[in-house]
TIVO-2410 file (N, C-alpha, C; in nm, 3 decimals):
# residues 160
REC num residu      c1      c2      c3 atome chaine
REC   1      M  -4.016   9.994  15.613     N      A
REC   1      M  -4.167   9.962  15.673    CA      A
REC   1      M  -4.263   9.976  15.526     C      A
REC   2      V  -4.320   9.906  15.504     N      A
REC   2      V  -4.443   9.880  15.407    CA      A
REC   2      V  -4.559   9.973  15.431     C      A
REC   3      Q  -4.614  10.046  15.369     N      A
REC   3      Q  -4.726  10.118  15.393    CA      A
REC   3      Q  -4.842  10.072  15.332     C      A
REC   4      I  -4.939  10.030  15.394     N      A
REC   4      I  -5.065   9.977  15.328    CA      A
REC   4      I  -5.143  10.102  15.289     C      A
REC   5      P  -5.182  10.103  15.170     N      A
REC   5      P  -5.277  10.204  15.117    CA      A
REC   5      P  -5.422  10.182  15.187     C      A
REC   6      N  -5.466  10.322  15.198     N      A
REC   6      N  -5.603  10.336  15.256    CA      A
REC   6      N  -5.708  10.336  15.152     C      A
REC   7      V  -5.789  10.244  15.161     N      A
REC   7      V  -5.913  10.224  15.086    CA      A
REC   7      V  -6.019  10.311  15.150     C      A
REC   8      T  -6.100  10.390  15.041     N      A
REC   8      T  -6.196  10.453  15.068    CA      A
REC   8      T  -6.325  10.449  14.977     C      A
REC   9      L  -6.431  10.494  15.010     N      A
REC   9      L  -6.537  10.500  14.909    CA      A
REC   9      L  -6.513  10.627  14.832     C      A
REC  10      A  -6.551  10.605  14.707     N      A
REC  10      A  -6.509  10.710  14.608    CA      A
REC  10      A  -6.615  10.827  14.617     C      A
REC  11      V  -6.592  10.943  14.613     N      A
REC  11      V  -6.670  11.050  14.601    CA      A
REC  11      V  -6.701  11.107  14.461     C      A
REC  12      V  -6.794  11.201  14.427     N      A
REC  12      V  -6.811  11.246  14.319    CA      A
REC  12      V  -6.695  11.298  14.249     C      A
REC  13      A  -6.623  11.353  14.291     N      A
REC  13      A  -6.506  11.421  14.236    CA      A
REC  13      A  -6.408  11.330  14.169     C      A
REC  14      D  -6.426  11.183  14.210     N      A
REC  14      D  -6.342  11.089  14.160    CA      A
REC  14      D  -6.409  11.019  14.024     C      A
REC  15      A  -6.534  11.024  14.006     N      A
REC  15      A  -6.604  10.971  13.894    CA      A
REC  15      A  -6.545  10.976  13.763     C      A
REC  16      R  -6.484  11.096  13.742     N      A
REC  16      R  -6.417  11.123  13.582    CA      A
REC  16      R  -6.306  11.036  13.578     C      A
REC  17      S  -6.230  11.031  13.678     N      A
REC  17      S  -6.106  10.956  13.680    CA      A
REC  17      S  -6.118  10.803  13.672     C      A
REC  18      I  -6.229  10.756  13.756     N      A
REC  18      I  -6.252  10.631  13.738    CA      A
REC  18      I  -6.322  10.570  13.601     C      A
REC  19      A  -6.404  10.652  13.533     N      A
REC  19      A  -6.448  10.627  13.417    CA      A
REC  19      A  -6.340  10.629  13.320     C      A
REC  20      E  -6.232  10.737  13.319     N      A
REC  20      E  -6.113  10.721  13.221    CA      A
REC  20      E  -6.049  10.612  13.244     C      A
REC  21      M  -6.009  10.566  13.357     N      A
REC  21      M  -5.923  10.444  13.380    CA      A
REC  21      M  -6.006  10.338  13.326     C      A
REC  22      S  -6.148  10.315  13.327     N      A
REC  22      S  -6.207  10.208  13.281    CA      A
REC  22      S  -6.186  10.208  13.136     C      A
REC  23      R  -6.219  10.329  13.079     N      A
REC  23      R  -6.205  10.339  12.934    CA      A
REC  23      R  -6.053  10.287  12.872     C      A
REC  24      D  -5.961  10.344  12.972     N      A
REC  24      D  -5.823  10.319  12.901    CA      A
REC  24      D  -5.767  10.188  12.930     C      A
REC  25      Y  -5.780  10.133  13.057     N      A
REC  25      Y  -5.734  10.014  13.103    CA      A
REC  25      Y  -5.827   9.883  13.103     C      A
REC  26      I  -5.957   9.907  13.098     N      A
REC  26      I  -6.037   9.792  13.096    CA      A
REC  26      I  -6.129   9.766  12.962     C      A
REC  27      E  -6.185   9.873  12.909     N      A
REC  27      E  -6.261   9.889  12.787    CA      A
REC  27      E  -6.196   9.916  12.644     C      A
REC  28      Y  -6.048   9.908  12.657     N      A
REC  28      Y  -5.981   9.960  12.544    CA      A
REC  28      Y  -6.025   9.857  12.418     C      A
REC  29      G  -6.051   9.937  12.313     N      A
REC  29      G  -6.081   9.853  12.183    CA      A
REC  29      G  -6.227   9.812  12.181     C      A
REC  30      L  -6.307   9.833  12.286     N      A
REC  30      L  -6.431   9.785  12.265    CA      A
REC  30      L  -6.548   9.894  12.296     C      A
REC  31      G  -6.507  10.031  12.301     N      A
REC  31      G  -6.616  10.129  12.308    CA      A
REC  31      G  -6.619  10.162  12.465     C      A
REC  32      W  -6.667  10.290  12.485     N      A
REC  32      W  -6.673  10.312  12.648    CA      A
REC  32      W  -6.813  10.291  12.687     C      A
REC  33      S  -6.824  10.217  12.782     N      A
REC  33      S  -6.955  10.214  12.828    CA      A
REC  33      S  -6.931  10.250  12.979     C      A
REC  34      W  -6.836  10.245  13.050     N      A
REC  34      W  -6.846  10.301  13.201    CA      A
REC  34      W  -6.805  10.439  13.208     C      A
REC  35      T  -6.883  10.522  13.142     N      A
REC  35      T  -6.882  10.675  13.147    CA      A
REC  35      T  -6.891  10.723  13.284     C      A
REC  36      H  -6.873  10.852  13.282     N      A
REC  36      H  -6.890  10.951  13.392    CA      A
REC  36      H  -7.017  10.936  13.467     C      A
REC  37      A  -7.127  10.920  13.387     N      A
REC  37      A  -7.259  10.904  13.427    CA      A
REC  37      A  -7.290  10.793  13.496     C      A
REC  38      R  -7.226  10.685  13.425     N      A
REC  38      R  -7.254  10.541  13.471    CA      A
REC  38      R  -7.193  10.525  13.596     C      A
REC  39      V  -7.054  10.566  13.604     N      A
REC  39      V  -6.996  10.559  13.755    CA      A
REC  39      V  -7.069  10.635  13.852     C      A
REC  40      L  -7.122  10.768  13.830     N      A
REC  40      L  -7.191  10.811  13.911    CA      A
REC  40      L  -7.314  10.760  13.973     C      A
REC  41      K  -7.384  10.682  13.872     N      A
REC  41      K  -7.499  10.593  13.899    CA      A
REC  41      K  -7.458  10.497  13.990     C      A
REC  42      A  -7.353  10.436  13.951     N      A
REC  42      A  -7.299  10.306  14.063    CA      A
REC  42      A  -7.288  10.361  14.200     C      A
REC  43      M  -7.223  10.491  14.209     N      A
REC  43      M  -7.203  10.560  14.335    CA      A
REC  43      M  -7.315  10.558  14.402     C      A
REC  44      Q  -7.425  10.595  14.359     N      A
REC  44      Q  -7.534  10.634  14.401    CA      A
REC  44      Q  -7.630  10.506  14.444     C      A
REC  45      D  -7.599  10.383  14.384     N      A
REC  45      D  -7.664  10.266  14.423    CA      A
REC  45      D  -7.631  10.210  14.567     C      A
REC  46      R  -7.726  10.189  14.637     N      A
REC  46      R  -7.695  10.138  14.772    CA      A
REC  46      R  -7.648  10.010  14.780     C      A
REC  47      A  -7.667   9.912  14.656     N      A
REC  47      A  -7.614   9.770  14.651    CA      A
REC  47      A  -7.495   9.786  14.597     C      A
REC  48      T  -7.402   9.891  14.585     N      A
REC  48      T  -7.272   9.890  14.488    CA      A
REC  48      T  -7.196   9.984  14.591     C      A
REC  49      N  -7.045   9.922  14.586     N      A
REC  49      N  -6.941   9.990  14.651    CA      A
REC  49      N  -6.851  10.042  14.524     C      A
REC  50      V  -6.799  10.159  14.533     N      A
REC  50      V  -6.700  10.203  14.445    CA      A
REC  50      V  -6.597  10.258  14.531     C      A
REC  51      A  -6.504  10.170  14.529     N      A
REC  51      A  -6.388  10.207  14.637    CA      A
REC  51      A  -6.270  10.255  14.541     C      A
REC  52      I  -6.180  10.322  14.605     N      A
REC  52      I  -6.057  10.391  14.554    CA      A
REC  52      I  -5.933  10.370  14.656     C      A
REC  53      I  -5.809  10.387  14.576     N      A
REC  53      I  -5.708  10.427  14.663    CA      A
REC  53      I  -5.655  10.561  14.594     C      A
REC  54      R  -5.622  10.637  14.679     N      A
REC  54      R  -5.584  10.772  14.636    CA      A
REC  54      R  -5.459  10.804  14.696     C      A
REC  55      E  -5.361  10.869  14.642     N      A
REC  55      E  -5.249  10.920  14.699    CA      A
REC  55      E  -5.218  11.047  14.631     C      A
REC  56      Q  -5.179  11.131  14.711     N      A
REC  56      Q  -5.149  11.290  14.671    CA      A
REC  56      Q  -5.255  11.348  14.576     C      A
REC  57      G  -5.397  11.306  14.590     N      A
REC  57      G  -5.505  11.370  14.534    CA      A
REC  57      G  -5.540  11.293  14.376     C      A
REC  58      F  -5.452  11.179  14.373     N      A
REC  58      F  -5.482  11.107  14.239    CA      A
REC  58      F  -5.538  10.973  14.263     C      A
REC  59      V  -5.635  10.913  14.195     N      A
REC  59      V  -5.678  10.783  14.187    CA      A
REC  59      V  -5.582  10.693  14.148     C      A
REC  60      L  -5.535  10.617  14.218     N      A
REC  60      L  -5.448  10.520  14.169    CA      A
REC  60      L  -5.506  10.372  14.140     C      A
REC  61      G  -5.614  10.353  14.185     N      A
REC  61      G  -5.680  10.227  14.158    CA      A
REC  61      G  -5.837  10.217  14.193     C      A
REC  62      F  -5.897  10.157  14.174     N      A
REC  62      F  -6.040  10.140  14.194    CA      A
REC  62      F  -6.109  10.017  14.167     C      A
REC  63      G  -6.209   9.989  14.236     N      A
REC  63      G  -6.320   9.856  14.229    CA      A
REC  63      G  -6.429   9.920  14.236     C      A
REC  64      I  -6.531   9.830  14.160     N      A
REC  64      I  -6.667   9.841  14.168    CA      A
REC  64      I  -6.726   9.719  14.191     C      A
REC  65      M  -6.803   9.706  14.306     N      A
REC  65      M  -6.857   9.562  14.335    CA      A
REC  65      M  -7.000   9.591  14.368     C      A
REC  66      R  -7.100   9.516  14.307     N      A
REC  66      R  -7.253   9.514  14.349    CA      A
REC  66      R  -7.273   9.391  14.438     C      A
REC  67      Y  -7.353   9.398  14.529     N      A
REC  67      Y  -7.389   9.306  14.629    CA      A
REC  67      Y  -7.531   9.263  14.616     C      A
REC  68      G  -7.536   9.121  14.572     N      A
REC  68      G  -7.671   9.074  14.555    CA      A
REC  68      G  -7.717   9.004  14.714     C      A
REC  69      E  -7.832   8.906  14.688     N      A
REC  69      E  -7.868   8.832  14.800    CA      A
REC  69      E  -7.796   8.728  14.833     C      A
REC  70      Q  -7.704   8.647  14.746     N      A
REC  70      Q  -7.618   8.560  14.782    CA      A
REC  70      Q  -7.472   8.552  14.741     C      A
REC  71      R  -7.464   8.648  14.627     N      A
REC  71      R  -7.329   8.667  14.585    CA      A
REC  71      R  -7.309   8.820  14.557     C      A
REC  72      A  -7.193   8.845  14.552     N      A
REC  72      A  -7.148   8.984  14.484    CA      A
REC  72      A  -7.097   8.967  14.349     C      A
REC  73      H  -7.083   9.063  14.274     N      A
REC  73      H  -7.029   9.072  14.139    CA      A
REC  73      H  -6.928   9.182  14.130     C      A
REC  74      L  -6.817   9.136  14.104     N      A
REC  74      L  -6.708   9.240  14.079    CA      A
REC  74      L  -6.734   9.297  13.939     C      A
REC  75      T  -6.765   9.432  13.927     N      A
REC  75      T  -6.780   9.468  13.809    CA      A
REC  75      T  -6.650   9.523  13.745     C      A
REC  76      L  -6.588   9.597  13.803     N      A
REC  76      L  -6.458   9.633  13.734    CA      A
REC  76      L  -6.351   9.673  13.861     C      A
REC  77      L  -6.226   9.661  13.800     N      A
REC  77      L  -6.113   9.661  13.901    CA      A
REC  77      L  -5.992   9.720  13.812     C      A
REC  78      A  -5.932   9.830  13.830     N      A
REC  78      A  -5.821   9.845  13.775    CA      A
REC  78      A  -5.717   9.948  13.858     C      A
REC  79      V  -5.611   9.950  13.816     N      A
REC  79      V  -5.493  10.017  13.883    CA      A
REC  79      V  -5.399  10.094  13.780     C      A
REC  80      Q  -5.364  10.215  13.798     N      A
REC  80      Q  -5.290  10.279  13.704    CA      A
REC  80      Q  -5.163  10.193  13.656     C      A
REC  81      P  -5.134  10.191  13.543     N      A
REC  81      P  -5.016  10.099  13.514    CA      A
REC  81      P  -4.891  10.133  13.582     C      A
REC  82      A  -4.853  10.263  13.599     N      A
REC  82      A  -4.726  10.303  13.657    CA      A
REC  82      A  -4.737  10.253  13.837     C      A
REC  83      Q  -4.854  10.211  13.867     N      A
REC  83      Q  -4.868  10.185  14.010    CA      A
REC  83      Q  -4.894  10.036  14.050     C      A
REC  84      R  -4.890   9.942  13.931     N      A
REC  84      R  -4.885   9.803  13.947    CA      A
REC  84      R  -4.784   9.748  14.005     C      A
REC  85      K  -4.812   9.617  14.066     N      A
REC  85      K  -4.709   9.544  14.121    CA      A
REC  85      K  -4.677   9.589  14.253     C      A
REC  86      R  -4.759   9.670  14.308     N      A
REC  86      R  -4.741   9.709  14.448    CA      A
REC  86      R  -4.836   9.667  14.530     C      A
REC  87      G  -4.927   9.575  14.487     N      A
REC  87      G  -5.025   9.519  14.563    CA      A
REC  87      G  -5.158   9.588  14.595     C      A
REC  88      L  -5.173   9.708  14.515     N      A
REC  88      L  -5.293   9.797  14.507    CA      A
REC  88      L  -5.427   9.713  14.483     C      A
REC  89      G  -5.423   9.644  14.367     N      A
REC  89      G  -5.536   9.572  14.332    CA      A
REC  89      G  -5.583   9.471  14.416     C      A
REC  90      A  -5.487   9.391  14.478     N      A
REC  90      A  -5.513   9.276  14.591    CA      A
REC  90      A  -5.576   9.363  14.728     C      A
REC  91      V  -5.536   9.497  14.753     N      A
REC  91      V  -5.579   9.550  14.867    CA      A
REC  91      V  -5.719   9.591  14.832     C      A
REC  92      L  -5.759   9.652  14.722     N      A
REC  92      L  -5.883   9.679  14.691    CA      A
REC  92      L  -5.978   9.587  14.678     C      A
REC  93      L  -5.931   9.448  14.618     N      A
REC  93      L  -6.012   9.328  14.597    CA      A
REC  93      L  -6.047   9.289  14.743     C      A
REC  94      S  -5.961   9.283  14.849     N      A
REC  94      S  -5.981   9.229  14.986    CA      A
REC  94      S  -6.091   9.322  15.037     C      A
REC  95      W  -6.075   9.453  15.025     N      A
REC  95      W  -6.163   9.522  15.100    CA      A
REC  95      W  -6.293   9.529  15.036     C      A
REC  96      L  -6.322   9.489  14.905     N      A
REC  96      L  -6.454   9.470  14.877    CA      A
REC  96      L  -6.510   9.332  14.908     C      A
REC  97      E  -6.418   9.233  14.907     N      A
REC  97      E  -6.449   9.105  14.941    CA      A
REC  97      E  -6.494   9.085  15.116     C      A
REC  98      K  -6.438   9.171  15.171     N      A
REC  98      K  -6.465   9.189  15.311    CA      A
REC  98      K  -6.597   9.236  15.339     C      A
REC  99      C  -6.632   9.344  15.268     N      A
REC  99      C  -6.776   9.391  15.270    CA      A
REC  99      C  -6.865   9.295  15.235     C      A
REC 100      A  -6.857   9.217  15.141     N      A
REC 100      A  -6.923   9.097  15.100    CA      A
REC 100      A  -6.944   9.012  15.208     C      A
REC 101      V  -6.841   8.965  15.293     N      A
REC 101      V  -6.835   8.888  15.385    CA      A
REC 101      V  -6.941   8.929  15.491     C      A
REC 102      T  -6.916   9.060  15.539     N      A
REC 102      T  -6.981   9.115  15.621    CA      A
REC 102      T  -7.154   9.130  15.594     C      A
REC 103      A  -7.174   9.146  15.481     N      A
REC 103      A  -7.299   9.120  15.413    CA      A
REC 103      A  -7.370   8.976  15.414     C      A
REC 104      G  -7.273   8.888  15.484     N      A
REC 104      G  -7.321   8.748  15.460    CA      A
REC 104      G  -7.328   8.673  15.322     C      A
REC 105      L  -7.276   8.723  15.229     N      A
REC 105      L  -7.262   8.674  15.107    CA      A
REC 105      L  -7.172   8.556  15.069     C      A
REC 106      E  -7.211   8.470  15.010     N      A
REC 106      E  -7.140   8.341  14.993    CA      A
REC 106      E  -7.031   8.331  14.900     C      A
REC 107      R  -7.026   8.413  14.801     N      A
REC 107      R  -6.945   8.416  14.674    CA      A
REC 107      R  -6.928   8.547  14.621     C      A
REC 108      V  -6.810   8.565  14.540     N      A
REC 108      V  -6.793   8.665  14.449    CA      A
REC 108      V  -6.766   8.617  14.318     C      A
REC 109      Q  -6.842   8.674  14.216     N      A
REC 109      Q  -6.827   8.637  14.098    CA      A
REC 109      Q  -6.766   8.750  14.007     C      A
REC 110      L  -6.704   8.726  13.890     N      A
REC 110      L  -6.639   8.827  13.811    CA      A
REC 110      L  -6.625   8.781  13.651     C      A
REC 111      E  -6.600   8.845  13.561     N      A
REC 111      E  -6.566   8.836  13.439    CA      A
REC 111      E  -6.424   8.910  13.411     C      A
REC 112      A  -6.355   8.828  13.329     N      A
REC 112      A  -6.220   8.926  13.281    CA      A
REC 112      A  -6.221   8.872  13.161     C      A
REC 113      R  -6.170   8.971  13.071     N      A
REC 113      R  -6.144   8.968  12.923    CA      A
REC 113      R  -6.059   8.837  12.889     C      A
REC 114      A  -6.113   8.763  12.800     N      A
REC 114      A  -6.049   8.641  12.762    CA      A
REC 114      A  -5.891   8.673  12.710     C      A
REC 115      D  -5.889   8.797  12.640     N      A
REC 115      D  -5.758   8.837  12.604    CA      A
REC 115      D  -5.664   8.908  12.701     C      A
REC 116      N  -5.695   8.884  12.818     N      A
REC 116      N  -5.589   8.964  12.937    CA      A
REC 116      N  -5.566   8.848  13.027     C      A
REC 117      P  -5.442   8.777  12.994     N      A
REC 117      P  -5.377   8.665  13.065    CA      A
REC 117      P  -5.336   8.726  13.225     C      A
REC 118      T  -5.299   8.858  13.212     N      A
REC 118      T  -5.258   8.909  13.319    CA      A
REC 118      T  -5.341   8.927  13.449     C      A
REC 119      A  -5.466   8.967  13.400     N      A
REC 119      A  -5.588   8.995  13.487    CA      A
REC 119      A  -5.629   8.840  13.553     C      A
REC 120      I  -5.650   8.751  13.449     N      A
REC 120      I  -5.686   8.602  13.485    CA      A
REC 120      I  -5.596   8.562  13.588     C      A
REC 121      A  -5.452   8.575  13.547     N      A
REC 121      A  -5.362   8.516  13.660    CA      A
REC 121      A  -5.375   8.598  13.803     C      A
REC 122      F  -5.403   8.723  13.795     N      A
REC 122      F  -5.399   8.806  13.916    CA      A
REC 122      F  -5.547   8.745  13.976     C      A
REC 123      Y  -5.647   8.717  13.918     N      A
REC 123      Y  -5.740   8.666  14.014    CA      A
REC 123      Y  -5.725   8.529  14.059     C      A
REC 124      R  -5.656   8.455  13.982     N      A
REC 124      R  -5.624   8.329  14.055    CA      A
REC 124      R  -5.528   8.316  14.176     C      A
REC 125      E  -5.436   8.423  14.147     N      A
REC 125      E  -5.353   8.449  14.277    CA      A
REC 125      E  -5.445   8.490  14.402     C      A
REC 126      Q  -5.557   8.534  14.359     N      A
REC 126      Q  -5.632   8.581  14.481    CA      A
REC 126      Q  -5.731   8.507  14.526     C      A
REC 127      G  -5.718   8.355  14.477     N      A
REC 127      G  -5.820   8.267  14.508    CA      A
REC 127      G  -5.958   8.221  14.427     C      A
REC 128      Y  -5.953   8.290  14.321     N      A
REC 128      Y  -6.053   8.278  14.204    CA      A
REC 128      Y  -6.025   8.162  14.107     C      A
REC 129      E  -6.141   8.094  14.083     N      A
REC 129      E  -6.126   7.964  14.009    CA      A
REC 129      E  -6.216   8.006  13.898     C      A
REC 130      Q  -6.166   7.958  13.766     N      A
REC 130      Q  -6.224   7.961  13.650    CA      A
REC 130      Q  -6.356   7.867  13.652     C      A
REC 131      V  -6.485   7.917  13.635     N      A
REC 131      V  -6.576   7.837  13.628    CA      A
REC 131      V  -6.653   7.832  13.489     C      A
REC 132      G  -6.589   7.908  13.386     N      A
REC 132      G  -6.647   7.894  13.258    CA      A
REC 132      G  -6.610   8.029  13.175     C      A
REC 133      T  -6.655   8.013  13.063     N      A
REC 133      T  -6.635   8.124  12.963    CA      A
REC 133      T  -6.771   8.177  12.911     C      A
REC 134      V  -6.787   8.303  12.867     N      A
REC 134      V  -6.904   8.376  12.829    CA      A
REC 134      V  -6.872   8.433  12.665     C      A
REC 135      P  -6.911   8.345  12.569     N      A
REC 135      P  -6.876   8.383  12.450    CA      A
REC 135      P  -6.962   8.518  12.401     C      A
REC 136      G  -6.854   8.619  12.359     N      A
REC 136      G  -6.937   8.736  12.333    CA      A
REC 136      G  -6.950   8.837  12.437     C      A
REC 137      Y  -6.918   8.814  12.555     N      A
REC 137      Y  -6.960   8.882  12.675    CA      A
REC 137      Y  -6.926   9.062  12.642     C      A
REC 138      Y  -6.829   9.072  12.611     N      A
REC 138      Y  -6.784   9.224  12.578    CA      A
REC 138      Y  -6.841   9.268  12.443     C      A
REC 139      R  -6.954   9.334  12.435     N      A
REC 139      R  -7.004   9.382  12.310    CA      A
REC 139      R  -7.033   9.286  12.201     C      A
REC 140      G  -7.059   9.173  12.227     N      A
REC 140      G  -7.069   9.076  12.139    CA      A
REC 140      G  -6.950   9.043  12.045     C      A
REC 141      T  -6.845   9.083  12.086     N      A
REC 141      T  -6.719   9.065  12.014    CA      A
REC 141      T  -6.592   8.980  12.081     C      A
REC 142      L  -6.613   8.999  12.213     N      A
REC 142      L  -6.482   8.959  12.296    CA      A
REC 142      L  -6.545   8.860  12.387     C      A
REC 143      D  -6.481   8.723  12.406     N      A
REC 143      D  -6.513   8.645  12.521    CA      A
REC 143      D  -6.474   8.681  12.657     C      A
REC 144      A  -6.530   8.642  12.735     N      A
REC 144      A  -6.489   8.666  12.877    CA      A
REC 144      A  -6.480   8.525  12.956     C      A
REC 145      V  -6.392   8.543  13.055     N      A
REC 145      V  -6.358   8.418  13.126    CA      A
REC 145      V  -6.418   8.458  13.269     C      A
REC 146      R  -6.513   8.361  13.312     N      A
REC 146      R  -6.591   8.393  13.433    CA      A
REC 146      R  -6.523   8.304  13.550     C      A
REC 147      L  -6.503   8.377  13.656     N      A
REC 147      L  -6.411   8.342  13.776    CA      A
REC 147      L  -6.503   8.350  13.887     C      A
REC 148      E  -6.481   8.272  13.991     N      A
REC 148      E  -6.562   8.292  14.113    CA      A
REC 148      E  -6.458   8.259  14.240     C      A
REC 149      K  -6.516   8.310  14.356     N      A
REC 149      K  -6.422   8.275  14.471    CA      A
REC 149      K  -6.526   8.242  14.590     C      A
REC 150      G  -6.526   8.133  14.664     N      A
REC 150      G  -6.632   8.132  14.773    CA      A
REC 150      G  -6.555   8.218  14.900     C      A
REC 151      L  -6.633   8.266  14.979     N      A
REC 151      L  -6.606   8.369  15.074    CA      A
REC 151      L  -6.602   8.272  15.222     C      A
REC 152      W  -6.658   8.166  15.240     N      A
REC 152      W  -6.674   8.108  15.359    CA      A
REC 152      W  -6.585   7.941  15.352     C      A
REC 153      T  -6.553   7.917  15.490     N      A
REC 153      T  -6.487   7.785  15.497    CA      A
REC 153      T  -6.621   7.676  15.509     C      A
REC 154      P  -6.587   7.559  15.487     N      A
REC 154      P  -6.713   7.446  15.492    CA      A
REC 154      P  -6.758   7.462  15.632     C      A
REC 155      S  -6.697   7.484  15.730     N      A
REC 155      S  -6.738   7.524  15.885    CA      A
REC 155      S  -6.818   7.626  15.912     C      A
REC 156      G  -6.834   7.725  15.787     N      A
REC 156      G  -6.907   7.845  15.814    CA      A
REC 156      G  -6.829   7.965  15.876     C      A
REC 157      Q  -6.697   7.943  15.857     N      A
REC 157      Q  -6.624   8.066  15.892    CA      A
REC 157      Q  -6.565   8.145  15.769     C      A
REC 158      P  -6.559   8.285  15.793     N      A
REC 158      P  -6.526   8.363  15.668    CA      A
REC 158      P  -6.372   8.320  15.622     C      A
REC 159      L  -6.346   8.313  15.515     N      A
REC 159      L  -6.214   8.315  15.472    CA      A
REC 159      L  -6.134   8.436  15.498     C      A
REC 160      G  -6.007   8.399  15.528     N      A
REC 160      G  -5.906   8.512  15.545    CA      A
REC 160      G  -5.937   8.647  15.594     C      A
***
């Protein structure tokens, strides 16, 4: 029997693990912008969810999504390398998307490093479509691929 991991909102004690995962698995080679303090600030923002999957006291993956008036923006998503291919990223993303649907938002937008084809393929598998590129998005040196996903069917029903 496959156990579906439990997604919860992060707590203050998780902020350092989240920041370090961002530094090591997302921001590598760019400098560290999602520091402990910045993660804490996101956790305090009422328009942002910082979601995690924890197992035996360790953060295995996290996602940070900010909710606007019409769309949500997935700011960060990462899973520990040893925990990948378990579906944890898809579970986190789905949980965050359901929050956006509950808020009545139309779309989710995100940027992925142009030099990370694995991440781009993951998002495409989750139903995201490439809508453009953003030259120099990361620190003015690295391009981003912008992806979006609609959350509602043409008949006004939520997807999935």
